[in-house]
N, C-alpha and C positions, 0 to 999 in steps of 0.2 A: 260748374265753377272752373274757371281757367287756371292753369298752373301759376300764372302771374298773380291772380287774386289770392291763391293759396299762399304764395310767397309773401305777399303784402300782409296777409293776416299773421303769418309767422313773425314777420318783422315787427308789426304793430304790437303783437302780444308780448314780445320780448323787450320792448322799450322800457316798461316800468321795472322789469327785472334788471335791465341795464342801469337804470337810474339808481336802484338799490345797490347794485354791485359797485358802481362808482363811489357811492358813499362808503361802502364796506372797504373798498380798496384804499380810499383816502384815510380811513381809520386804522387800517392794518399797518404794522411795522414792516416796511419793505416786502410786500407780498411777492412770493415766488410763483412761477408757473404752475407747479403741482398744487399749490393752495388755490390758485385761481381756477384751475381745471376741476378740482374737487367741488368748488362752489358752483361752477358751471354745470357739472353733472347732476348735482342735487337740484338746482333750480330747473334744469332742463327736464329731468324726470318728472318733477311735480307739474311743470307746465304742460307736459305731454299727456299726463293722466287726467288732469282736470277737465279739458274739453271733452274727453270721452265720457266722463261722468255726466257732464252737462248734456251731451248729445243723447245719452241713454234716457235721461229725464225728459228731454224735449221730444225724443222719438216716441216715447210712451204717450205724449199728449198731442202729437202732430196730427193724427187722424181726425181730431176734433176741431182743428182750427186751420185746415189747409187753405181755405178761402182768404185768410188774412195773413198767411205766413210771411209774405214779402213785407208787409207793414210791420209785423212783429220783429223781423230781422232788422229792418231799417230803424225801428224804435230802440231796440236793444243796443245795436251797434252805435247808433247816434248818442244815446245816453252814456254808454261806456266811453265813447270818444270825448264827450263833454266833461265827464268825470276825470278822465286822464288829463285833459287840458287844464281843468280847474286845479288838480293836484300839482300840475307843472308850474302854475303861477302862485300857488299857496306857499307861504314861507314854512320852513321846517320848524317843528316844535322841539322843545328840549327832550321830550319822550323819544322822538325819532333818533336824536343824537345818542341817547342812552342805548337804544336797541342796536345801533350800528356797532357797538363795542363787542357784541356777542358773535364770535366767529366759529364756534363749535358746530357739530352736525345739527343739533336741535335748534340752535339759533338760526343757522342757515335755512333749515327746513321750514321753520316758522315764517321767516322772511319770504322764502319761496312760495309758501302757501298763500301768504298775504298778497303777493304780486300776481298770483294765478287765479284769483277769484274772477277776474274779467275773462280769462280763458274758459272758465266753466260756463259763463253766460254766453260767450261766443259759441260754445258747443251746443247750447240749447237752441240758439238761432240757426245753427247749421243743420240741426235735425229737421227743421221746417223746410230746408232747401234740398234735403236728401244728398248732402255733400259727402264725399269720401272721407269719413272721419279718421280712418287710420292714416291716410296720407297727410291730412291737415294736422293731426296730432303729432306725427313724426316731424313735420316741417316746423311746427311751433317749438317742439322740444329741441331740435337741432339749432334753430335760430337762437333760442334762449341759451343753449350751451355756449355758442360762439359769443353772443352779446355779453353774457355774464363773465365769461373768462376774460374777454377783452376789457370789460368794465372794471374788473378787479385790478388788472394789470395797469390800466390807465387812470385808475382812481386818484392816485396821489398827484398825477399831472393835471388831470382835467378838473377835479374837484366837483362840487355839487352843481355848479352852473350848467355843465354839459349834460348831466343827468336830467335836470329839469327840462332842458330844451328837448332832449330825446323823448321824454314823456309827453310833451306838448305835440311834437311831431307824430308820435304814435296815436294820440287822440285825433289829430287831423286825418290820419290815414284811416282810422276806424270809421269816422263820419263819412269819408269818401267811399269806402267799401259799402257801407249801408246805403248810401245814395245810389251807387251803381247797381246794387241788387234791386232796389226799388225801381229804378229806371228800366232795367232789363225786364222785370216782370210786368210793368205797366206798358212798355212798348210792345211786348210779346202778346199782351192781352188785347191790344187795340187792333 
């Protein structure tokens, strides 16, 4: 897996966290940098841990399905991308607006966990590719730290519209990465 692909995964995995951070930043009363950095650290740590958990689960099952690994990675990343795009076009519900009001550690951690489920699924697919999970997890965590900190600070200015667009872009990136993985494996096998 190339460094550029790893960076794209990191960016794609952090877009839903960015969308949530923009919403949180819009709901906060004049968020300051320490508040934004704290949220970024919480989200980043969770986003870095979840792909490792997924990788461990996928690695345990990898030896049973190595002949299909590229198709599984393509399918998982494609479905995640479609789900992110769908969420990007879906209007927010009142429940989401209520959740934005919680800015304490547990509220941020719950939101971070909710936005990191896709990173766990990516970790599962990376186990089939024998990717360097420590590097990928660190890049995902750092990208999320930067994106969430930035999202909180820009939240009041950008509003929910930019967050939705970021999630759509992240979904497109995930589908593209899955397609590249499939193409690389099918081209190499021919």
